[in-house]
C-alpha positions as CSV (number, residue, x, y, z in Angstrom):
1,M,-4.5,-4.2,18.8
2,W,-2.1,-5.8,16.3
3,G,1.5,-6.4,17.3
4,Q,4.1,-4.0,16.1
5,E,5.3,-6.6,13.6
6,R,1.9,-6.5,11.8
7,K,1.4,-2.7,11.8
8,N,2.2,-1.7,8.3
9,C,0.9,0.5,5.6
10,S,0.2,-2.7,3.6
11,N,-2.6,-3.6,6.0
12,C,-4.1,-0.1,6.6
13,R,-7.6,0.7,5.4
14,F,-6.4,4.0,3.8
15,A,-3.9,2.4,1.6
16,R,-4.3,2.1,-2.1
17,F,-2.1,-0.3,-4.3
18,K,-2.1,-0.1,-8.1
19,D,-0.5,-2.6,-10.2
20,E,1.8,-1.2,-13.1
21,G,2.5,-3.1,-16.3
22,Y,1.2,-4.4,-19.7
23,S,-1.8,-6.5,-18.3
24,N,-2.7,-8.4,-15.3
25,W,-0.4,-11.1,-16.4
26,T,2.7,-8.8,-16.8
27,V,2.6,-6.8,-13.6
28,E,6.0,-4.9,-13.4
29,G,5.5,-3.1,-10.1
30,T,2.9,-2.1,-7.5
31,S,2.6,1.7,-6.4
32,F,1.5,2.6,-3.0
33,E,-0.5,5.7,-2.1
34,C,-2.0,6.9,1.0
35,M,-5.5,7.9,0.2
36,I,-5.7,10.6,3.0
37,N,-2.3,11.9,2.1
38,K,-0.4,11.1,5.6
39,H,2.6,9.2,4.2
40,P,5.5,11.8,3.9
41,D,6.9,10.0,0.8
42,G,3.7,10.4,-1.3
43,I,3.3,7.6,-4.0
44,F,6.1,4.9,-4.4
45,D,6.7,1.4,-5.5
46,R,6.2,-0.9,-2.7
47,W,8.9,-3.3,-3.9
48,Y,7.2,-6.6,-3.3
49,G,5.9,-5.4,0.1
50,E,9.5,-5.1,1.2
51,D,10.1,-1.2,1.0
52,G,10.9,0.0,4.4
53,R,8.8,3.0,4.0
54,L,5.5,0.8,4.6
55,H,6.7,0.8,8.2
56,W,5.4,4.3,8.4
57,A,2.4,2.9,10.0
58,L,4.3,2.5,13.1
59,W,4.3,6.1,13.7
60,C,1.3,7.1,11.8
61,E,-1.6,8.6,14.1
62,H,-4.1,7.9,11.3
63,Y,-3.2,4.3,10.7
64,E,-6.3,2.0,11.0
65,Y,-6.1,-1.7,10.3
66,G,-8.1,-2.8,7.5
67,D,-8.2,-3.9,3.8
68,P,-6.5,-1.7,1.3
69,I,-7.8,-1.0,-2.1
70,H,-5.9,-2.9,-4.6
71,I,-6.4,-2.1,-8.3
72,S,-5.1,-4.4,-11.1
73,V,-3.3,-3.2,-14.3
74,E,-6.6,-3.6,-16.2
75,G,-8.6,-1.5,-13.6
76,D,-10.2,-4.3,-11.6
77,I,-10.5,-3.8,-7.9
78,K,-9.2,-7.0,-6.1
């Protein structure tokens, strides 16, 4: 099991990140969404991975370590 400092919504397999902006070269933000709707704050900007709400994983019973889905501004899956 990963240490508490690594347990974060950013590394949960149920996370989805979507870049927002004009193109892949001009990303203005990245929204976070729990794909199984278990995050109490719904969809929000992750603020460069620094948003404290990403630590919800510490209490989430549904957290599973894994690669989240990351969608670029232009719709490519990273």
